[in-house]
DSSP file (Angstrom, degrees, kcal/mol; ACC not computed):
  #  RESIDUE AA STRUCTURE BP1 BP2  ACC     N-H-->O    O-->H-N    N-H-->O    O-->H-N    TCO  KAPPA ALPHA  PHI   PSI    X-CA   Y-CA   Z-CA
    1    1 A M              0   0    0      0, 0.0     3,-0.1     0, 0.0    12,-0.0   0.000 360.0 360.0 360.0 141.9   -5.7  -11.3  -21.3
    2    2 A A        -     0   0    0      1,-0.2     0, 0.0     0, 0.0     0, 0.0  -0.214 360.0 -65.0 -67.4 168.2   -2.1  -11.8  -22.4
    3    3 A K        -     0   0    0      1,-0.1     2,-0.4    62,-0.0    -1,-0.2  -0.293  53.6-121.0 -58.6 136.6   -1.2  -15.0  -24.1
    4    4 A I        -     0   0    0     53,-0.2     2,-0.2    -3,-0.1    57,-0.1  -0.660  36.1-174.9 -79.9 131.7   -1.5  -18.1  -21.9
    5    5 A T    >   -     0   0    0     -2,-0.4     3,-1.6     4,-0.0    37,-0.4  -0.666  43.9 -94.5-119.4 176.5    1.8  -19.9  -21.5
    6    6 A K  T 3  S+     0   0    0      1,-0.3    37,-2.5    -2,-0.2    38,-0.4   0.725 125.3  54.3 -63.3 -20.9    2.8  -23.2  -19.9
    7    7 A D  T 3  S+     0   0    0     34,-0.2    -1,-0.3    35,-0.2     2,-0.2   0.433  79.8 116.3 -94.1  -0.9    3.7  -21.2  -16.8
    8    8 A T  S <  S-     0   0    0     -3,-1.6    34,-1.6     1,-0.1     2,-0.3  -0.494  70.6-118.6 -71.6 136.3    0.3  -19.5  -16.5
    9    9 A I  B  >  -A   41   0A   0     32,-0.2     4,-1.8    -2,-0.2     3,-0.5  -0.579  13.0-136.0 -77.3 133.2   -1.6  -20.4  -13.2
   10   10 A I  H  > S+     0   0    0     30,-3.0     4,-2.6    -2,-0.3     5,-0.2   0.881 103.8  56.4 -58.6 -41.2   -4.9  -22.2  -13.9
   11   11 A G  H  > S+     0   0    0     27,-2.6     4,-2.0    29,-0.3    -1,-0.2   0.876 105.5  51.9 -59.5 -37.6   -6.7  -20.1  -11.2
   12   12 A D  H  > S+     0   0    0     -3,-0.5     4,-1.7    26,-0.3    -1,-0.2   0.899 110.0  49.1 -65.4 -40.3   -5.6  -16.9  -13.0
   13   13 A I  H  X S+     0   0    0     -4,-1.8     4,-3.5     1,-0.2    -2,-0.2   0.944 112.4  47.2 -62.6 -47.7   -7.0  -18.2  -16.3
   14   14 A L  H  < S+     0   0    0     -4,-2.6    -1,-0.2     1,-0.2    -2,-0.2   0.823 108.8  55.1 -67.6 -31.3  -10.3  -19.2  -14.7
   15   15 A D  H  < S+     0   0    0     -4,-2.0    -1,-0.2    -5,-0.2    -2,-0.2   0.895 120.4  30.6 -66.0 -39.0  -10.6  -15.8  -12.9
   16   16 A I  H  < S+     0   0    0     -4,-1.7    -2,-0.2     1,-0.2    -1,-0.2   0.810 136.0  24.6 -90.0 -32.9  -10.3  -13.9  -16.2
   17   17 A A    ><  +     0   0    0     -4,-3.5     3,-2.4    -5,-0.2    -1,-0.2  -0.629  59.4 171.1-135.9  75.4  -11.8  -16.5  -18.6
   18   18 A P  G >  S+     0   0    0      0, 0.0     3,-1.8     0, 0.0    -1,-0.1   0.741  75.0  74.9 -58.9 -21.4  -14.3  -18.8  -16.8
   19   19 A Q  G 3  S+     0   0    0      1,-0.3     4,-0.2     2,-0.1    -5,-0.1   0.575  81.2  72.8 -66.7  -7.2  -15.3  -20.1  -20.2
   20   20 A A  G X>  +     0   0    0     -3,-2.4     4,-1.4     1,-0.2     3,-1.1   0.603  69.7  92.0 -80.9 -12.0  -12.0  -22.0  -20.2
   21   21 A A  H <> S+     0   0    0     -3,-1.8     4,-2.6     1,-0.3     5,-0.2   0.874  79.2  56.4 -53.5 -44.1  -13.2  -24.5  -17.6
   22   22 A P  H 3> S+     0   0    0      0, 0.0     4,-1.8     0, 0.0    -1,-0.3   0.819 102.0  57.6 -61.1 -28.1  -14.5  -27.0  -20.1
   23   23 A V  H <> S+     0   0    0     -3,-1.1     4,-0.5    -4,-0.2    -2,-0.2   0.934 110.8  42.4 -65.2 -44.7  -11.0  -27.2  -21.7
   24   24 A F  H ><>S+     0   0    0     -4,-1.4     5,-2.1     1,-0.2     3,-1.1   0.896 112.5  53.2 -67.9 -39.4   -9.6  -28.2  -18.3
   25   25 A M  H ><5S+     0   0    0     -4,-2.6     3,-1.6     1,-0.2    -1,-0.2   0.838  99.6  64.1 -64.4 -31.1  -12.4  -30.6  -17.6
   26   26 A S  H 3<5S+     0   0    0     -4,-1.8    -1,-0.2     1,-0.3    -2,-0.2   0.719 102.5  48.9 -67.0 -19.6  -11.8  -32.3  -21.0
   27   27 A I  T <<5S-     0   0    0     -3,-1.1    -1,-0.3    -4,-0.5    -2,-0.2   0.324 131.2 -91.3-100.5   7.7   -8.4  -33.4  -19.8
   28   28 A G  T < 5S+     0   0    0     -3,-1.6     2,-1.5     1,-0.2    -3,-0.2   0.526  81.5 136.9 100.5   7.0   -9.8  -34.8  -16.6
   29   29 A M      < +     0   0    0     -5,-2.1     3,-0.3     1,-0.2    -1,-0.2  -0.661  15.0 154.2 -86.4  87.0   -9.4  -31.8  -14.3
   30   30 A H        +     0   0    0     -2,-1.5     2,-0.3     1,-0.2    -1,-0.2   0.464  58.5  67.2 -95.0  -2.1  -12.8  -32.1  -12.6
   31   31 A C    >   +     0   0    0      1,-0.2     3,-1.5    -3,-0.1     6,-0.3  -0.450  53.1 148.3-114.8  58.0  -11.9  -30.4   -9.4
   32   32 A L  T 3  S+     0   0    0     -3,-0.3    -1,-0.2     1,-0.3    -2,-0.1   0.668  70.0  58.8 -69.1 -15.5  -11.3  -26.8  -10.6
   33   33 A G  T 3  S+     0   0    0     -3,-0.2    -1,-0.3     4,-0.1    -2,-0.1   0.595  80.7 106.4 -86.9 -11.0  -12.5  -25.4   -7.4
   34   34 A C  S <> S-     0   0    0     -3,-1.5     4,-2.3     1,-0.1     5,-0.2  -0.463  74.3-132.2 -69.7 136.4   -9.8  -27.1   -5.4
   35   35 A P  H  > S+     0   0    0      0, 0.0     4,-1.2     0, 0.0    -1,-0.1   0.870 105.0  55.3 -56.4 -37.0   -7.0  -24.8   -4.2
   36   36 A A  H  4 S+     0   0    0      1,-0.2     4,-0.4     2,-0.2     3,-0.3   0.933 110.2  43.4 -64.0 -45.5   -4.3  -27.3   -5.4
   37   37 A S  H >4 S+     0   0    0     -6,-0.3     3,-1.0     1,-0.2   -27,-0.3   0.879 112.0  53.1 -70.3 -35.9   -5.6  -27.4   -9.0
   38   38 A R  H 3< S+     0   0    0     -4,-2.3   -27,-2.6     1,-0.2   -26,-0.3   0.743 108.1  52.7 -69.7 -21.3   -6.2  -23.7   -9.2
   39   39 A G  T 3< S+     0   0    0     -4,-1.2    -1,-0.2    -3,-0.3    -2,-0.2   0.497  90.1  99.2 -92.3  -4.3   -2.6  -23.1   -8.1
   40   40 A E  S <  S-     0   0    0     -3,-1.0   -30,-3.0    -4,-0.4   -29,-0.3  -0.429  72.5-122.0 -79.0 154.9   -1.0  -25.4  -10.7
   41   41 A T  B  >  -A    9   0A   0    -32,-0.3     4,-2.2    -2,-0.1   -32,-0.2  -0.496  29.3-108.0 -83.6 165.8    0.5  -24.1  -13.9
   42   42 A V  H  > S+     0   0    0    -34,-1.6     4,-2.4   -37,-0.4     5,-0.2   0.909 121.7  53.7 -59.5 -41.8   -0.9  -25.3  -17.3
   43   43 A E  H  > S+     0   0    0    -37,-2.5     4,-2.2     1,-0.2    -1,-0.2   0.907 107.8  49.2 -61.3 -42.9    2.3  -27.4  -17.7
   44   44 A Q  H  > S+     0   0    0    -38,-0.4     4,-2.3     2,-0.2    -1,-0.2   0.918 111.2  49.3 -63.6 -43.8    1.9  -29.1  -14.3
   45   45 A A  H  X S+     0   0    0     -4,-2.2     4,-1.9     1,-0.2    -1,-0.2   0.905 111.4  49.2 -62.9 -41.6   -1.8  -30.0  -15.1
   46   46 A C  H  X>S+     0   0    0     -4,-2.4     5,-2.3     1,-0.2     4,-0.7   0.897 110.4  51.0 -65.6 -39.2   -0.9  -31.4  -18.5
   47   47 A A  H ><5S+     0   0    0     -4,-2.2     3,-0.7     1,-0.2    -2,-0.2   0.921 110.7  48.1 -63.6 -44.2    1.9  -33.5  -17.0
   48   48 A V  H 3<5S+     0   0    0     -4,-2.3    -1,-0.2     1,-0.2    -2,-0.2   0.858 118.6  40.1 -64.2 -35.6   -0.3  -34.9  -14.3
   49   49 A H  H 3<5S-     0   0    0     -4,-1.9    -1,-0.2    -5,-0.2    -2,-0.2   0.379 109.3-119.7 -99.4   4.0   -3.0  -35.8  -16.8
   50   50 A G  T <<5 +     0   0    0     -4,-0.7    -3,-0.2    -3,-0.7    -4,-0.1   0.847  64.1 140.1  65.8  36.2   -0.7  -37.0  -19.6
   51   51 A I      < -     0   0    0     -5,-2.3    -1,-0.2    -6,-0.1     2,-0.2  -0.910  61.8-105.1-113.6 137.8   -1.8  -34.4  -22.1
   52   52 A P     >  -     0   0    0      0, 0.0     4,-1.3     0, 0.0     3,-0.4  -0.442  28.5-142.0 -60.6 125.9    0.6  -32.6  -24.6
   53   53 A C  H  > S+     0   0    0      1,-0.2     4,-2.6    -2,-0.2     3,-0.3   0.886  96.4  55.9 -60.2 -42.7    0.9  -29.1  -23.2
   54   54 A Q  H  > S+     0   0    0      1,-0.2     4,-2.6     2,-0.2    -1,-0.2   0.858 101.7  58.5 -62.6 -34.1    0.9  -27.3  -26.5
   55   55 A E  H  > S+     0   0    0     -3,-0.4     4,-1.6     2,-0.2    -1,-0.2   0.921 111.1  40.9 -59.6 -45.3   -2.4  -28.9  -27.5
   56   56 A I  H  X S+     0   0    0     -4,-1.3     4,-2.9    -3,-0.3     5,-0.2   0.890 112.5  54.8 -72.2 -40.1   -4.1  -27.4  -24.4
   57   57 A L  H  X S+     0   0    0     -4,-2.6     4,-2.8     1,-0.2     5,-0.3   0.914 107.2  51.2 -59.6 -42.2   -2.3  -24.0  -24.8
   58   58 A D  H  X S+     0   0    0     -4,-2.6     4,-2.0    -5,-0.2    -1,-0.2   0.923 112.5  46.0 -60.9 -44.2   -3.6  -23.8  -28.4
   59   59 A K  H  X S+     0   0    0     -4,-1.6     4,-2.0    -5,-0.2    -2,-0.2   0.925 114.8  46.8 -64.6 -45.0   -7.2  -24.5  -27.2
   60   60 A L  H  X S+     0   0    0     -4,-2.9     4,-2.5     1,-0.2     5,-0.2   0.929 113.0  47.6 -64.6 -46.3   -7.0  -22.0  -24.4
   61   61 A N  H  X S+     0   0    0     -4,-2.8     4,-1.0     1,-0.2    -1,-0.2   0.866 111.6  50.8 -66.6 -35.2   -5.4  -19.2  -26.4
   62   62 A A  H  X S+     0   0    0     -4,-2.0     4,-0.5    -5,-0.3    -1,-0.2   0.899 112.0  49.3 -64.4 -39.7   -8.0  -19.7  -29.2
   63   63 A L  H >< S+     0   0    0     -4,-2.0     3,-0.8     1,-0.2    -2,-0.2   0.920 111.7  45.3 -66.9 -45.8  -10.8  -19.5  -26.6
   64   64 A V  H 3< S+     0   0    0     -4,-2.5    -1,-0.2     1,-0.2    -2,-0.2   0.640 111.2  53.1 -79.1 -12.2   -9.6  -16.4  -24.8
   65   65 A T  H 3< S+     0   0    0     -4,-1.0    -1,-0.2    -5,-0.2    -2,-0.2   0.510  83.5 109.0 -97.5  -4.6   -8.9  -14.4  -28.0
   66   66 A E    <<        0   0    0     -3,-0.8    -3,-0.0    -4,-0.5    -4,-0.0  -0.439 360.0 360.0 -67.6 143.2  -12.4  -15.1  -29.5
   67   67 A D              0   0    0     -2,-0.1    -1,-0.1     0, 0.0    -4,-0.0   0.410 360.0 360.0 -97.0 360.0  -14.6  -12.0  -29.5
């Protein structure tokens, strides 16, 4: 997967890297199956949940680049 950015759609991340779900759940996104949440960008989700976007991006990118 290419680098995850603030504009990456959450559903796209979860389709390619389902192991990323716990990262989203850790910020309070407990409805990852909902169409609305899957259609949000990382930036939108962070804004709604009051989390610094770069913090989540760092975690996600570390997760998806692990072998």
